Structure formats: structure tokens, C-alpha cells
N, C-alpha and C positions, 0 to 999 in steps of 0.2 A: 547635512545628513551624516557627516562623519561620526558624530557622537550618538547617533541613534542606536539604541540597545537591541541590535538585530538578534544577538544570541539569545537574549531573554525572550524575545518575541517568538523565536523558533521553538524554544523549549515549551512555551505556553501553548503554541499551536499543536505541538506533538502530544502534550498531555491532554488537550481538548479532544484531539483525534482518538486517543485511547479511550477516553470516557465515552465518547459518542459510539465508538465501535463496540466496546465491551459491555457498556451499561445500558445504552438506550436503543441503538439501532440493530444490534446483532449483526455486525459486519463480519468480514473475513477472519479477523483475529478471534472474535467471539466464536464463530463457527468452528475454527480450527481447535480452539481450546475445548469447546463442548464436545467435538468429535473425539479428542484424546480422552476426555473424561468418560464419555459413553463407552469407548473401547475398554477403558480400565474397569468400568463397572461390569461390562459383559465378560471380561476375562475373570474378574473376581467371582462372578456367579458360576462360571464354567469350572474354574480351578479351585474353588473354595478358599479364596484369599481372605485373610482377615484384615489386612492393611496393605497399603502401598506407600513406600517411603522413597521419595526422589526416584520414582519409576521402578523401584525394586520391590517385588511383592514379598509379603510375609504370609506363608500359607498356613492353612489349618493344621497340616501335619507338623510344621515347625512349632506352632503353638502347642499342639498336643505333646510333643517331645519336651519342650521347655517346661511345660506344666508338670509332666511326669518327673523330670529331674528336680524341679523345685520341691515337689512333695517327697520324692525319694530321699533327698538330702535331709529332710526333717523326719524321716522314718514313717511317712504316711503314704496312703494310696488313695486314688480318686474315688474308689468304691466306698471308702469309709466316710466321705464328706458329703453333707447334704448338698443338693443341686444348687441351691441359692448361694451357699458359701463357695462352692466350687466355681461358680460363674464369676464371683468377685475375685477369686484367686487368678482365674484365667485372664481377666481384664488387667489385673496388676502385672501379671507376667508379660502380657502383650506390651504394656507401656515400657517395661524394661527391655523387651526385644527391640522396640522402636528406638529407645535411647542407644542400645548397643549398635544398631544399624547406623544411626547417625554418626556416632563416634567412629565407627569403622570407615564410613564414607570419607570423613574429614581426614582421618589418619592415613587411609590409603591414598587419598587425593594428594597428600604431602609425601607419599612414598615413605611413610615412617614405619620403621621396624626397630624394636628394642635390640640392643646388643645381644649376640647369640649366647655369650656367657651368662648374662642375666636370665635369659629364657631358660637355659639349661638348669640354672640354680632353682628357678621357680618350679620347673617340671619335677626335678628331684625332690624338692621340699614338699610339693603337692602329693606326690606318690608315697612319700614316707609316712603319711597318716594312716595307711592301710597296714594292718598287722593281723594275721600274716599276709605276705605279699599276694597270696592267692585270692584274698578278699577283693583286691582291685580287679582282678580278672573276672571274678564273678559279677561284679557290678557293671563292668564293661559289657558283658554278655547280656545282662538285664536291660541295658540301654541301647543295645544294638550297635556298639562302637568297637572298632579295632584299636589297638594301642597306638598305632600310627596316626589314626584319626584323632585320638585323644591328645597326642603330643601336638598335632597341628592346631587343635582348638585351644589348648593351653598356651601355645606360643602367641596366638592371636589375642587371647585374653590379656596376657602380660603386656603385649605391645600397646594395646588400647589403654591399659592402665597407665603405662609410662607416658603415653601421649597426653592423657588427661592431666597427669601430674605436672608435666612440663607447662601445660597451658595455665594451670591454676597456681603454680608455685609462687609467682610474685604476690598473689592476693592472700595467700595463707601463711607466708613466712612471718615469723614472730621475731621482733627485734628485742635486744637486751632491755631496752627501756620499757617496752610493752610487758615483758615477762615480770620485770621488777615492779611495775605499777600494779599488775594484777596481784602479785604477792602482797604488796603493801595494803591493798584494798580488801584482801580476803583472809589474811593470816590470823586474824583474831576471831574469825567465825568458825564454829564447829571444831572437830578434832582432826581436820585434814592435815594440819601442820604439826601434829604431836607425834613424836617417836615413842611408842608404847614401851613399858618396862619389859626387859628381856632377861632371861636366865640361860646359862649354859650348863645344863645338868648332865650327869651320867647316872645310870640306873642299873640295878639288878632286879630282874622281873621273873616271877614264877606264875605261870598261867593256871587259872582254876576253871577255864571254860569247859574243858572235857573231864577234868579230874576234880571231884568235889569231896575232899577228905581233909583230915587234920595234918597230913604229912607235909603239905606245902607250907602251912603256917609254921610248923616245927622247923623245917629247913631254913626258911627265911629268917627266923629268930636266931637260929644257930649261926648263920652267916653274919647277922648284925652283931652278935656278941663277939665273934672273932675280929670284926672290923673295929668295934669300939675298944677292944682290948689290944688293938694293934698287933694281933697275931696273924693277920692276913692283909693282902693288898687288894684294894677295891677293884682295880682293873683285872687282876688275875681271877678274883672270885666271879666277876661278871663273865669272863671267858669260860670259866668252868661250869657255872650254874645258870646264868641268865637264859631265859627262853625267848628273849627278843632277838630273833635271828639277824635283824638289820643292824643292831648296835653291839652285840656281844663281842664280835671280832675286833671292835674298836675299844674294848674295855668298858662297854656300856655307854659310850659317849653319844649323846643325843643332839649335839650341836646347839646353836642358839634357837630359843623358842619364845613365842609370845603367848600370853594366856588365851587369846581369842582363837588360837589354833589347836587348843587342847581340850579334852573332856573336862568338865568342871570338877569331877571327883579326883582328877589327877592334878589339875592346875592349882586348886585351892591349897593343898598342903605344900606343894612345891614352891609356890610364890611367897609362902611365909618364911622360907629359909633365906638366910643371908649367905654371902660368899664364904665358901669353905665349910659350911654347915652340912651335916648329914641328917636325914630324917630317921625317925623310928620306922619300923616296918608298917606300912599302911596298905589298906585293901581298896581296890576299885571294882567296877563291874567285871573286869576281865582277869583280875589276879592280884598278887602281892608285889609290892615295890619297896625297894630301898633307894633313895635318891640322895646324891651329893651334888652341891652347887659348886661348880668350878669357877664360875664368874657370874657377874650380875651387872646390869645397867638399869638405872631408874628411868621412869618416864621423863621426857624433856621436850621443849619446843624444838622444832627443826629450823635450821637456818635456810636462807634463800638458796645458797649454793647446793644444799642437799636436795631441794625439790625443784630446782631450775628445770631439769629435763622433763619432769612430770608436768610442770606448768606449761611448757612449750608443747608437749604432746597433746595436752588437754585443749589448749587454744587452737592449735593447728587442726585438731580433729573437728572442733566446732566450725572453724572457718572453711574447712574442706567440704563439709556437708553443704553449707550455704553457698559456697562458690560453685560447686558442681551443679546445684539447682539453678543458679543464675546462668551458668554456661549452657546447660541443656535447654533452658528456656530460650536463649538466644539462637541456639542451633535449630530448635523447633520453629522459631519465628520465621527463619529464612528458608526452611525446608518445605517441600511439597508432600504433605501427609494426607492420605485418604484412609478412613476407617470404614470397615464393613461389619458393623456390630451384629448383623443378623447371622454371621458365620462364626461368631465367637462361641 
């Protein structure tokens, strides 16, 4: 009897007992489980819960607030949205609340908190999006939050984000070999690895948006004549006469530009010029221009080293989305989640 597999037999007996109790006979375990479930249902009805996640309720008020914030961030309000669409939005927001709750449970269970200096940087960066600063206070009042409550919520958001990043980092990290292989497989497709032609121009600009007469054309041609006869310096003329406030203090310097960032009626004549060449006066929708090309670079293929960081960001972004999906699916699999759709 020494070699008899007692442990396996005990396991099998225990599993059989669970099956008999929970599935077939309605024993004490089944009754206890059913009792807790019935209690949860009763509490859900009484308190308008929309879900219970590991015994923690998500209330209708929480869902209302989360939906309000979701719409507010997109410049919308619930009254503007058809009931059917609003219901779909609320269901999507609820799923995000469930995910957030699960992440918080696991992060809190490990007593994880992001370093305070990281939290402070995140809060400062988040608040800097509001201009003027009073705009943030107005939005806090709209959402019924104090600044201290906002800081606490942002700290929790950042800590959960960092907890998630730590969990998924090994799965999303891109090796040198993977980045190079992706480049080799894709660098001949499309224009993703082409550095477009660039010019470094300076200009003298006279606006015709508010003044529509011949005086602007007369002045721009007089300036052009002085420049071509070398009786004036381009930078000094720009400082004196140009009406482009952003560039005139720099002598008309526009820095490096690509054609896709410019209006066509400006880009076409400018990109016909070579390095050191100056245009004739030409007119666009907004006024008269004289442009001189300080430097120019032609279109060329990009090397791997130039796009290495972009490739890594692209691959890590793709992997992050998929890895988070897998992680959340695992967390949901082992979690106890009850939904009460009638309250959504």
C-alpha cells in the first residue's frame, strides 16, 4: 500500500464532492454561494448598482459621473445624444470602469504606488493643458470635484498606469533585431521611409487681407529692386517692412519647411528656387512675398538609424494594445464579476 496514490485519490474525492455539492445536490457550499449571490442582487436592486467586481459595487452614480466625464472630454452632453447611442456609450464606459477597478485591486493588493516625483510630474503636465488656469477650476466645478480630489484621482490613474506598464513591459519590449527586421521588411513600401525635400527660406511679406490697393504691390517691387541692385540687405528690409510678425524680428527667417506644411500657392514658387536664389515678388491669397532660399535639401531615403525610434514606438504601441487586452482578459477570468444590465 506504500505506493498507492493517496494524494490523487483525495484530490479526486474533493473535486467529486464539489461537483455533487455545487452542481447536483445543492449542498451547503451551493447554498452559501447562492445566499451571497442573492444578497448581492438584493443590494444591487436597493442601491442601483450596475456591477459588482470582487465584491466591490459599481453604482449607477459612478457610471453617471464616468459617462458625464467621457462625454465632457469630447465636448458633448448626454442630452444631445439619442437614447440608443447613449446606452451603448454607457455600456462601454462601464467596461472601462470594471477594467479600472480590476487594475486597482491588483495594484493595491501589491501595495503599488508610483514614485511621488513621477506623480507630481504627471499632475503638473495634466493641469498645464488648461489655458487660462481658471478653465481647469471651471471644469472641476462642472464635475463636482475639488482640486485635492482631482490630485488624488490623477495620482491613482498614474500609479495604475505604471503598474500596468511594469506588468506588460517584457511582452512589448522591442529588440534591436526585431526593429531592424521590421525596417528591412517594410522600407520599400510607401513613403514612410522617405525624407521629403526641405527648404530653409526667409521672406519679406506684405499683407493684402485688410488693405486691397496698389500700394502694397508698389512697395514690394521697390524692395525687390533695392535687393537685386544690392542697395539693401534682405534681413534689414524684412525687419523694416515685413508684416509677418513671427519672422520679421529674425530677418524674415522661416526655418526649415516641407511642402506638405505650406499652402500650395506659396509652396509652388518657393520649391522651384535653388539654394541662394531669390524669387520675384509673387502674390498668394494673403499677400505679396519675396522669398530667398538660404539652404535646401532634396528628397532622399531615410536610413534605419533615422527611423529606429519611430519603428520601436510603432511596434511597442501595437504590442501594448494587444498585451493589455490579454492581461485584462486574464484578470477578468479569475475575477468575480456580476453585471446588472437593468440598471445601466
